[in-house]
MDTraj code that builds the backbone (N, CA, C; nanometers):
import mdtraj as md
import numpy as np

residues = "MET ALA GLN ALA SER VAL PHE CYS THR GLU LEU ARG ALA ALA LEU PRO ASP GLY ALA TYR VAL TYR PRO PRO SER SER LEU HIS CYS THR ILE SER THR LEU ARG PRO PHE SER THR GLY PRO LEU ASP ALA ALA ALA ARG GLU THR HIS VAL GLN ARG TRP LEU PRO VAL LEU THR ALA ALA ARG SER SER PRO LEU TRP PRO SER ALA PRO PHE LYS LEU ARG MET ASN LYS PRO THR PHE GLU GLY SER THR GLY".split()
xyz = np.array([
    [5.5510, -3.6447, -5.7280],
    [5.5701, -3.7838, -5.7626],
    [5.6295, -3.8603, -5.6449],
    [5.7074, -3.7930, -5.5628],
    [5.7702, -3.8596, -5.4480],
    [5.6651, -3.9116, -5.3503],
    [5.5599, -3.8328, -5.3273],
    [5.4535, -3.8771, -5.2369],
    [5.3824, -3.9992, -5.2931],
    [5.3625, -4.0014, -5.4228],
    [5.2967, -4.1163, -5.4853],
    [5.3834, -4.2415, -5.4726],
    [5.5145, -4.2261, -5.4850],
    [5.6054, -4.3402, -5.4706],
    [5.6007, -4.3962, -5.3290],
    [5.5998, -4.3093, -5.2310],
    [5.5904, -4.3537, -5.0917],
    [5.4580, -4.4269, -5.0700],
    [5.3499, -4.3692, -5.1211],
    [5.2182, -4.4315, -5.1075],
    [5.2169, -4.5700, -5.1710],
    [5.2724, -4.5834, -5.2912],
    [5.2752, -4.7131, -5.3599],
    [5.3550, -4.8158, -5.2809],
    [5.4655, -4.7751, -5.2241],
    [5.5471, -4.8660, -5.1432],
    [5.4679, -4.9160, -5.0230],
    [5.4005, -4.8251, -4.9555],
    [5.3191, -4.8628, -4.8394],
    [5.2017, -4.9512, -4.8804],
    [5.1419, -4.9193, -4.9939],
    [5.0281, -4.9966, -5.0423],
    [5.0699, -5.1388, -5.0781],
    [5.1823, -5.1544, -5.1456],
    [5.2326, -5.2873, -5.1814],
    [5.2555, -5.3732, -5.0570],
    [5.3065, -5.3115, -4.9523],
    [5.3331, -5.3841, -4.8283],
    [5.2039, -5.4286, -4.7604],
    [5.0974, -5.3526, -4.7798],
    [4.9714, -5.3810, -4.7121],
    [4.8805, -5.4764, -4.7888],
    [4.9008, -5.4873, -4.9197],
    [4.8116, -5.5694, -5.0022],
    [4.8602, -5.7139, -5.0115],
    [4.7705, -5.8062, -5.0481],
    [4.8120, -5.9457, -5.0681],
    [4.9156, -5.9576, -5.1793],
    [4.9905, -6.0663, -5.1790],
    [5.0980, -6.0859, -5.2766],
    [5.0509, -6.0765, -5.4220],
    [4.9311, -6.1188, -5.4532],
    [4.8824, -6.1193, -5.5903],
    [4.8376, -5.9837, -5.6419],
    [4.8320, -5.8838, -5.5554],
    [4.7843, -5.7516, -5.5967],
    [4.8935, -5.6792, -5.6746],
    [4.8516, -5.6043, -5.7750],
    [4.9457, -5.5250, -5.8542],
    [4.9161, -5.3778, -5.8309],
    [5.0178, -5.3016, -5.7985],
    [5.0055, -5.1576, -5.7810],
    [5.0843, -5.0912, -5.8938],
    [5.0146, -5.0139, -5.9747],
    [5.0825, -4.9439, -6.0839],
    [5.1831, -4.8455, -6.0279],
    [5.2994, -4.8341, -6.0916],
    [5.3949, -4.7316, -6.0474],
    [5.3385, -4.5933, -6.0794],
    [5.3765, -4.4931, -6.0020],
    [5.3239, -4.3573, -6.0250],
    [5.3457, -4.3082, -6.1680],
    [5.4523, -4.3522, -6.2327],
    [5.4794, -4.3054, -6.3690],
    [5.3766, -4.3544, -6.4703],
    [5.2991, -4.4558, -6.4354],
    [5.1979, -4.5052, -6.5290],
    [5.0571, -4.4858, -6.4741],
    [5.0423, -4.3873, -6.3876],
    [4.9108, -4.3546, -6.3348],
    [4.8166, -4.3244, -6.4508],
    [4.6994, -4.3823, -6.4489],
    [4.6057, -4.3654, -6.5585],
    [4.4634, -4.3876, -6.5102],
    [4.3707, -4.3636, -6.5952],
    [4.2302, -4.3915, -6.5691],
    [4.1779, -4.4762, -6.6842],
    [4.1245, -4.5920, -6.6530],
    [4.0679, -4.6781, -6.7563],
    [3.9289, -4.6270, -6.7925],
    [3.9098, -4.5953, -6.9182],
    [3.7808, -4.5467, -6.9656],
    [3.6889, -4.6644, -6.9965],
    [3.7450, -4.7670, -7.0551],
    [3.6650, -4.8833, -7.0916],
    [3.7552, -5.0069, -7.0938],
    [3.7043, -5.1163, -7.0402],
    [3.7768, -5.2422, -7.0445],
    [3.7023, -5.3360, -7.1378],
    [3.7640, -5.3668, -7.2507],
    [3.7017, -5.4563, -7.3474],
    [3.7296, -5.6022, -7.3125],
    [3.8365, -5.6244, -7.2382],
    [3.8741, -5.7589, -7.1960],
    [3.9623, -5.7458, -7.0729],
    [3.9295, -5.8177, -6.9647],
    [4.0097, -5.8034, -6.8432],
    [4.1546, -5.8467, -6.8637],
    [4.2498, -5.7635, -6.8213],
    [4.3906, -5.7997, -6.8353],
    [4.4267, -5.9170, -6.7459],
    [4.3459, -5.9419, -6.6439],
    [4.3763, -6.0502, -6.5501],
    [4.3568, -6.1887, -6.6110],
    [4.2997, -6.1962, -6.7309],
    [4.2805, -6.3261, -6.7962],
    [4.4042, -6.3699, -6.8736],
    [4.5084, -6.2884, -6.8723],
    [4.6343, -6.3276, -6.9354],
    [4.6461, -6.2789, -7.0785],
    [4.7634, -6.3012, -7.1380],
    [4.7879, -6.2527, -7.2748],
    [4.7097, -6.3318, -7.3793],
    [4.6869, -6.2675, -7.4920],
    [4.6175, -6.3311, -7.6041],
    [4.7201, -6.3847, -7.7041],
    [4.6885, -6.4986, -7.7624],
    [4.7711, -6.5439, -7.8747],
    [4.7207, -6.4719, -8.0000],
    [4.7876, -6.4892, -8.1109],
    [4.7539, -6.4148, -8.2334],
    [4.6103, -6.4408, -8.2791],
    [4.5653, -6.5644, -8.2727],
    [4.4294, -6.5973, -8.3179],
    [4.3245, -6.5327, -8.2279],
    [4.3457, -6.5386, -8.0980],
    [4.2506, -6.4776, -8.0047],
    [4.2497, -6.3261, -8.0212],
    [4.3670, -6.2669, -8.0442],
    [4.3754, -6.1219, -8.0661],
    [4.2933, -6.0832, -8.1878],
    [4.3068, -6.1587, -8.2960],
    [4.2309, -6.1297, -8.4183],
    [4.0811, -6.1447, -8.3941],
    [4.0422, -6.2432, -8.3157],
    [3.9004, -6.2618, -8.2815],
    [3.8465, -6.1382, -8.2097],
    [3.9225, -6.0863, -8.1145],
    [3.8788, -5.9668, -8.0418],
    [3.8751, -5.8445, -8.1324],
    [3.9716, -5.8311, -8.2211],
    [3.9713, -5.7194, -8.3159],
    [3.8451, -5.7258, -8.4019],
    [3.8145, -5.8431, -8.4537],
    [3.6966, -5.8576, -8.5396],
    [3.5672, -5.8337, -8.4626],
    [3.5656, -5.8639, -8.3349],
    [3.4464, -5.8419, -8.2530],
    [3.4242, -5.6929, -8.2274],
    [3.5312, -5.6187, -8.1962],
    [3.5170, -5.4807, -8.1539],
    [3.5328, -5.3777, -8.2645],
    [3.5977, -5.4113, -8.3726],
    [3.6173, -5.3153, -8.4806],
    [3.4858, -5.2599, -8.5357],
    [3.3845, -5.3439, -8.5623],
    [3.2574, -5.2876, -8.6106],
    [3.1911, -5.1937, -8.5094],
    [3.2033, -5.2249, -8.3824],
    [3.1443, -5.1395, -8.2782],
    [3.2127, -5.0030, -8.2782],
    [3.3458, -5.0039, -8.2801],
    [3.4201, -4.8782, -8.2778],
    [3.4036, -4.7993, -8.4080],
    [3.3959, -4.8700, -8.5203],
    [3.3734, -4.8034, -8.6494],
    [3.2369, -4.7353, -8.6520],
    [3.1354, -4.8039, -8.6006],
    [3.0010, -4.7459, -8.5952],
    [2.9994, -4.6236, -8.5038],
    [3.0679, -4.6328, -8.3912],
    [3.0722, -4.5184, -8.2990],
    [3.1376, -4.3980, -8.3660],
    [3.2491, -4.4215, -8.4351],
    [3.3194, -4.3107, -8.5005],
    [3.2391, -4.2496, -8.6146],
    [3.1501, -4.3269, -8.6756],
    [3.0708, -4.2734, -8.7865],
    [2.9469, -4.1978, -8.7383],
    [2.9211, -4.2012, -8.6087],
    [2.8067, -4.1299, -8.5526],
    [2.8291, -3.9793, -8.5619],
    [2.7235, -3.9032, -8.5949],
    [2.7381, -3.7573, -8.5969],
    [2.7676, -3.7001, -8.4575],
    [2.7442, -3.7777, -8.3534],
    [2.7716, -3.7324, -8.2170],
    [2.9174, -3.7555, -8.1752],
    [2.9933, -3.8303, -8.2573],
    [3.1334, -3.8560, -8.2265],
    [3.2119, -3.7250, -8.2382],
    [3.2989, -3.6951, -8.1434],
    [3.3750, -3.5698, -8.1509],
    [3.4581, -3.5619, -8.2792],
    [3.4499, -3.4485, -8.3465],
    [3.5237, -3.4325, -8.4723],
    [3.6569, -3.3606, -8.4512],
    [3.6788, -3.3128, -8.3331],
    [3.8038, -3.2418, -8.3022],
    [3.8572, -3.2969, -8.1704],
    [3.9794, -3.2642, -8.1384],
    [4.0311, -3.3083, -8.0086],
    [3.9381, -3.2627, -7.8962],
    [3.9278, -3.3433, -7.7933],
    [3.8423, -3.3074, -7.6813],
    [3.9157, -3.3328, -7.5508],
    [3.8651, -3.2746, -7.4452],
    [3.9252, -3.2890, -7.3135],
    [3.8271, -3.3633, -7.2242],
    [3.8766, -3.4651, -7.1588],
    [3.7957, -3.5427, -7.0655],
    [3.8114, -3.4814, -6.9270],
    [3.7017, -3.4495, -6.8641],
    [3.7043, -3.3946, -6.7289],
    [3.6502, -3.5007, -6.6345],
    [3.7200, -3.5182, -6.5252],
    [3.6834, -3.6249, -6.4326],
    [3.6585, -3.5695, -6.2931],
    [3.5682, -3.6352, -6.2226],
    [3.5456, -3.6052, -6.0818],
    [3.6430, -3.6874, -5.9987],
    [3.6338, -3.6760, -5.8674],
    [3.7245, -3.7510, -5.7816],
    [3.7059, -3.9008, -5.8054],
    [3.8115, -3.9798, -5.7855],
    [3.8016, -4.1234, -5.8103],
    [3.7151, -4.1934, -5.7064],
    [3.6547, -4.3017, -5.7489],
    [3.5786, -4.3879, -5.6582],
    [3.6236, -4.5315, -5.6837],
    [3.6047, -4.6144, -5.5840],
    [3.6404, -4.7554, -5.5969],
    [3.5135, -4.8368, -5.5802],
    [3.4823, -4.9185, -5.6812],
    [3.3613, -4.9986, -5.6777],
    [3.3956, -5.1434, -5.7073],
    [3.3119, -5.2338, -5.6603],
    [3.3317, -5.3754, -5.6915],
    [3.4658, -5.4253, -5.6435],
    [3.5396, -5.4886, -5.7337],
    [3.6703, -5.5456, -5.6983],
    [3.7837, -5.4474, -5.7200],
    [3.7529, -5.3249, -5.7603],
    [3.8561, -5.2247, -5.7838],
    [3.9141, -5.1783, -5.6518],
    [4.0401, -5.1456, -5.6539],
    [4.1012, -5.0915, -5.5344],
    [4.2009, -5.1873, -5.4837],
])
top = md.Topology()
chain = top.add_chain()
for i, resn in enumerate(residues, 1):
    res = top.add_residue(resn, chain, resSeq=i)
    for name in ("N", "CA", "C"):
        top.add_atom(name, md.element.get_by_symbol(name[0]), res)
traj = md.Trajectory(xyz[None], top)
């Protein structure tokens, strides 16, 4: 974790002021983005609109016979940076 902290410090210094670097403790991989976080927070009405939009999609996916019925493990290859990522 110490190496990741050093890397993040160096990265923050090298990137423009508006860039956000996640701290090593919250390192993660985004599987799917339903709404860009860069558009700001949602108010209650907008949140409900998004829930109503995506709930049927997720419900249909879960009802598929191909949906995993038991815990599963996601295996990933090395990371890549595409588009505006990075």
